[in-house]
C-alpha positions as CSV (number, residue, x, y, z in Angstrom):
1,X,0.0,0.0,0.0
2,X,1.5,3.4,-0.9
3,X,2.6,5.7,1.9
4,X,0.3,8.7,2.5
5,X,2.5,11.1,4.4
6,X,0.6,14.3,3.5
7,X,-0.5,16.4,6.4
8,X,-4.3,16.7,6.2
9,X,-5.5,20.2,6.5
10,X,-8.6,20.8,8.5
11,X,-11.6,23.0,7.8
12,X,-11.0,26.7,7.1
13,X,-12.6,27.8,10.4
14,X,-9.7,26.2,12.3
15,X,-7.0,28.1,10.4
16,X,-7.2,30.8,13.0
17,X,-7.5,28.7,16.1
18,X,-4.3,28.3,18.2
19,X,-3.2,26.8,21.5
20,X,-0.3,28.0,23.5
21,X,1.3,26.0,26.3
22,X,3.7,27.7,28.7
23,X,5.8,26.7,31.7
24,X,8.2,29.0,33.5
25,X,9.3,30.1,37.0
26,X,6.3,31.6,38.8
27,X,6.2,35.4,39.4
28,X,3.6,38.2,39.3
29,X,2.4,39.5,35.9
30,X,2.7,36.4,33.7
31,X,-1.0,36.2,32.9
32,X,-1.2,39.9,32.2
33,X,1.8,39.8,29.9
34,X,0.3,36.9,27.9
35,X,-3.1,38.5,27.7
36,X,-1.6,41.8,26.6
37,X,0.5,40.0,23.9
38,X,-2.6,38.3,22.5
39,X,-4.7,41.5,22.7
40,X,-2.1,43.4,20.7
41,X,-2.7,40.9,17.9
42,X,-6.4,41.2,18.2
43,X,-6.7,37.6,19.5
44,X,-9.7,36.4,21.4
45,X,-9.1,34.0,24.3
46,X,-11.5,31.1,24.1
47,X,-10.2,29.0,27.0
48,X,-7.5,29.5,29.6
49,X,-6.3,27.2,32.4
50,X,-3.4,27.8,34.8
51,X,-1.6,26.2,37.7
52,X,1.2,27.2,40.0
53,X,3.1,24.5,41.9
54,X,4.1,27.1,44.6
55,X,3.3,30.8,44.3
56,X,6.6,31.8,45.9
57,X,9.2,29.6,44.5
58,X,7.3,27.2,42.1
59,X,6.7,26.7,38.5
60,X,3.8,28.3,36.6
61,X,1.9,26.4,33.9
62,X,-0.8,27.7,31.5
63,X,-2.7,26.5,28.5
64,X,-4.5,29.2,26.4
65,X,-6.7,28.5,23.4
66,X,-7.4,31.6,21.2
67,X,-8.8,32.7,17.9
68,X,-6.7,35.2,15.8
69,X,-7.9,36.4,12.5
70,X,-5.4,35.9,9.7
71,X,-3.2,33.9,11.9
72,X,-1.3,32.3,9.0
73,X,-0.2,35.8,8.0
74,X,0.7,36.9,11.5
75,X,2.3,33.7,12.8
76,X,5.9,34.4,11.9
77,X,5.8,37.9,13.5
78,X,4.0,36.6,16.5
79,X,6.6,33.9,17.0
80,X,9.4,36.4,16.8
81,X,7.8,38.8,19.2
82,X,7.0,36.1,21.7
83,X,10.7,35.1,21.9
84,X,11.3,38.4,23.7
85,X,8.7,37.6,26.3
86,X,9.9,34.0,26.6
87,X,13.4,35.1,27.3
88,X,12.4,37.7,29.9
89,X,10.3,35.2,31.8
90,X,12.4,32.0,31.2
91,X,9.5,30.4,29.4
92,X,9.4,27.0,27.8
93,X,6.5,27.2,25.3
94,X,4.9,26.0,22.1
95,X,2.2,27.2,19.8
96,X,-0.1,24.6,18.2
97,X,-2.2,25.6,15.2
98,X,-5.5,23.6,15.0
99,X,-5.3,23.9,11.2
100,X,-3.3,20.7,11.0
101,X,-4.0,17.3,12.6
102,X,-1.3,15.4,14.4
103,X,-0.5,12.0,12.8
104,X,-0.3,8.9,14.9
105,X,1.1,5.4,14.7
106,X,-0.4,2.6,16.7
107,X,1.8,-0.3,17.9
108,X,-0.1,-3.5,18.8
109,X,0.6,-7.2,19.5
110,X,-2.1,-9.9,20.0
111,X,-4.5,-8.2,22.3
112,X,-6.7,-5.9,20.2
113,X,-9.2,-4.2,22.7
114,X,-7.2,-1.0,22.9
115,X,-6.6,-0.8,19.2
116,X,-10.3,-1.4,18.5
117,X,-11.2,1.4,20.9
118,X,-8.9,3.8,19.1
119,X,-10.2,2.8,15.7
120,X,-13.8,3.2,16.8
121,X,-13.2,6.7,18.3
122,X,-11.3,7.7,15.2
123,X,-14.0,6.4,12.8
124,X,-16.6,8.3,14.8
125,X,-14.6,11.5,14.5
126,X,-14.0,11.7,18.2
127,X,-10.2,11.2,18.0
128,X,-8.7,14.3,16.4
129,X,-5.9,12.7,14.6
130,X,-4.8,11.0,11.4
131,X,-4.0,7.4,12.1
132,X,-1.1,7.1,9.6
133,X,0.0,3.5,10.2
134,X,-0.4,0.5,12.5
135,X,2.7,-1.5,13.3
136,X,2.6,-5.0,14.9
137,X,4.8,-8.0,15.7
138,X,1.8,-10.2,14.9
139,X,-0.7,-10.6,12.1
140,X,-3.9,-10.8,14.2
141,X,-4.9,-7.2,13.6
142,X,-4.2,-6.9,9.8
143,X,-7.7,-7.5,8.4
144,X,-9.4,-5.2,10.9
145,X,-6.9,-2.4,10.3
146,X,-6.9,-2.6,6.6
147,X,-10.7,-2.6,6.5
148,X,-10.4,1.0,7.8
149,X,-8.1,1.8,5.0
150,X,-5.0,2.2,7.3
151,X,-1.6,0.8,6.2
152,X,-0.5,-2.2,8.3
153,X,3.1,-3.3,8.8
154,X,4.0,-6.7,10.3
155,X,7.5,-6.6,11.8
156,X,8.5,-9.7,13.8
157,X,10.3,-8.7,17.0
158,X,12.2,-10.3,19.8
159,X,15.1,-9.3,22.0
160,X,17.7,-10.9,19.7
161,X,16.8,-8.6,16.8
162,X,15.5,-5.6,18.7
163,X,17.9,-2.9,17.3
164,X,17.2,-4.1,13.7
165,X,13.4,-4.0,14.3
166,X,13.5,-0.6,15.9
167,X,15.6,0.8,13.0
168,X,12.9,-0.4,10.6
169,X,10.1,1.0,12.9
170,X,11.9,4.4,13.1
171,X,12.2,4.4,9.3
172,X,8.4,3.8,9.0
173,X,7.6,6.5,11.5
174,X,9.6,9.0,9.6
175,X,8.3,7.9,6.2
176,X,4.7,8.3,7.5
177,X,5.5,11.6,9.1
178,X,4.2,10.5,12.5
179,X,3.9,12.8,15.5
180,X,2.6,10.5,18.2
181,X,3.2,6.8,19.0
182,X,0.5,4.9,20.8
183,X,1.4,1.5,22.4
184,X,-2.0,-0.3,22.4
185,X,-0.9,-3.3,24.3
186,X,2.4,-3.7,22.3
187,X,4.2,-6.4,24.3
188,X,7.8,-5.5,23.5
189,X,10.3,-3.6,25.6
190,X,11.6,-0.5,23.8
191,X,15.3,0.3,23.9
192,X,16.7,3.6,25.3
193,X,17.7,4.7,21.9
194,X,14.2,4.3,20.5
195,X,12.6,6.0,23.5
196,X,15.0,9.0,23.4
197,X,14.2,9.4,19.8
198,X,10.5,10.2,20.7
199,X,10.7,11.9,24.1
200,X,7.2,12.6,25.5
201,X,5.7,11.3,22.2
202,X,5.0,7.7,23.2
203,X,1.9,6.8,25.2
204,X,1.5,3.4,26.8
205,X,-1.1,1.6,28.9
206,X,-0.2,-0.3,32.0
207,X,-2.5,-2.9,33.5
208,X,-2.3,-1.6,37.0
209,X,-3.5,1.4,39.1
210,X,0.1,1.8,40.1
211,X,3.0,-0.2,38.8
212,X,2.3,-3.5,40.5
213,X,2.2,-7.2,39.5
214,X,4.9,-6.4,36.9
215,X,5.6,-9.1,34.3
216,X,3.7,-12.1,33.1
217,X,0.2,-13.2,34.3
218,X,-0.6,-10.1,36.3
219,X,-4.4,-10.9,36.7
220,X,-3.6,-14.4,37.9
221,X,-1.3,-13.0,40.6
222,X,-3.8,-10.3,41.5
223,X,-6.5,-13.0,41.9
224,X,-4.3,-15.0,44.2
225,X,-3.8,-12.0,46.4
226,X,-7.5,-11.4,46.6
227,X,-7.3,-7.8,45.4
228,X,-10.3,-5.6,45.9
229,X,-9.4,-2.9,43.3
230,X,-8.0,-3.3,39.8
231,X,-7.1,-0.5,37.5
232,X,-5.0,0.8,34.7
233,X,-2.5,3.6,34.1
234,X,-1.7,5.5,30.9
235,X,1.6,7.2,30.8
236,X,4.4,8.6,28.7
237,X,7.2,6.1,28.0
238,X,10.6,6.6,29.6
239,X,13.5,4.3,30.0
240,X,12.2,3.3,33.5
241,X,9.8,0.5,32.6
242,X,6.2,1.5,33.3
243,X,7.3,4.4,35.4
244,X,7.0,7.3,33.0
245,X,4.9,10.5,33.7
246,X,1.3,9.4,34.5
247,X,-1.4,10.9,32.4
248,X,-4.5,9.1,33.7
249,X,-5.6,6.3,36.0
250,X,-8.9,4.6,36.8
251,X,-10.1,1.6,38.9
252,X,-13.0,-0.8,39.4
253,X,-13.9,-2.6,42.6
254,X,-13.8,-6.4,42.4
255,X,-14.3,-9.1,45.0
256,X,-13.9,-12.8,45.8
257,X,-16.6,-13.8,43.3
258,X,-14.6,-12.5,40.3
259,X,-12.6,-15.1,38.5
260,X,-9.4,-14.5,36.6
261,X,-11.5,-14.2,33.4
262,X,-13.7,-11.6,35.1
263,X,-10.7,-9.6,36.2
264,X,-9.2,-9.7,32.7
265,X,-12.5,-8.5,31.2
266,X,-12.9,-5.7,33.7
267,X,-9.2,-4.8,33.3
268,X,-9.6,-4.5,29.5
269,X,-12.5,-2.1,29.9
270,X,-10.4,0.1,32.2
271,X,-7.4,0.0,29.9
272,X,-9.5,1.1,26.9
273,X,-11.0,4.2,28.6
274,X,-7.8,5.2,30.3
275,X,-5.7,5.0,27.1
276,X,-8.3,6.9,25.0
277,X,-8.4,9.7,27.5
278,X,-4.6,10.0,27.5
279,X,-4.5,10.1,23.7
280,X,-7.3,12.7,23.4
281,X,-5.7,15.0,26.1
282,X,-2.3,14.8,24.3
283,X,-3.9,15.6,20.9
284,X,-5.8,18.5,22.5
285,X,-2.5,19.8,23.9
286,X,-3.8,19.5,27.5
287,X,-0.6,18.0,29.0
288,X,2.6,19.6,30.2
289,X,5.3,17.3,31.4
290,X,7.3,18.4,34.4
291,X,10.0,16.0,35.5
292,X,8.3,12.6,36.0
293,X,4.8,14.0,36.4
294,X,2.2,15.7,34.2
295,X,0.1,18.7,34.6
296,X,-3.2,17.9,32.8
297,X,-5.7,20.7,32.0
298,X,-9.0,18.8,31.8
């Protein structure tokens, strides 16, 4: 299947919609400066959320969504003028123009529940992305994925050929012009080189409320312990296995009546909703990573 690496342009009314994410040392006047900057460009603030970790010596975080007429014409000058403010306030920042959708790649193995949730939300128009490609170390998902018109690449993987596999995966990600990687129950460990290549651009789902029952057969071991809560955690991938910045978590109560099969079924339901929330929030630019935690503007 030919590669479609063209960025899909959204409807014209989104050409002038922009999001701005900022983090910087907290001090008085930041909101006023940002508001004045946007006012000078005749920009109308649609949504604004902010948080300070400590008003005296902490870090300030803000997400602003605004409308600015003729943004495409003004964007270069806005970016240059904002550099002055950013330097004065030691800001780390990024503008996101809603005119273009981010492109995603989904990695999957044999368990397809998270993949199916992503495909369903995307097909319904509720996942604001272009799914550019699905990559798997198994063939189970091919017919489903290709029925949606999405390219599917089967790349066998194991620890003996991991570097070779990841080189091929990186080539595909670059070829398809991918912005975000989603691990939808992809059961392979990623190397540090691969993870560092896509810092804060890989979202994973972990089958636990907090990292616990790590390794094989987690639900069997949870059942033996007689757990009363099971859950799932979505997070960005780092080189500390399953310990990257947490984006979302959820739980369900269980009891002695639930079998291992019941726990797996409930666990899959939680995994689906926790992963989809994390992906949506990332695509809506609602997440700022700070160290090994996240600030999520719901």
